[in-house]
C-alpha angles and dihedrals in degrees: 000000000000109000113214100175143003127194137151091001092304118121119204119203142168120201123225113249093005124167124269140288098071108254149148135227127230127193126193115171109308092341123099132183139176117212127193111237098214098058105001093242116157112252097183141339137033141263126185110264095252093050090044091053091052092049093049091049091051092045092050089056094048106033094126093050089047091054090048089053092048090054092049092047091054089056093043091243121144116278124232122238112245121215114260125239110264 
């Protein structure tokens, strides 16, 4: 699972050759979630509200880079690290 960012105990990843729609995965402890990049809707999983808010804030700041990574992952190219939320 290619990790593209880590902050506040949250790990963000995008899988190579994953299914559509374009999305990213976030893990926080035992919680996991998949979030669509275009509109930040939850595809599957759950995060506690505070962690989800932090992930959504980060994703909104880096939507373009998330889409770039999605395209790279589809082609099995290396993914770029994205700056964490501070």
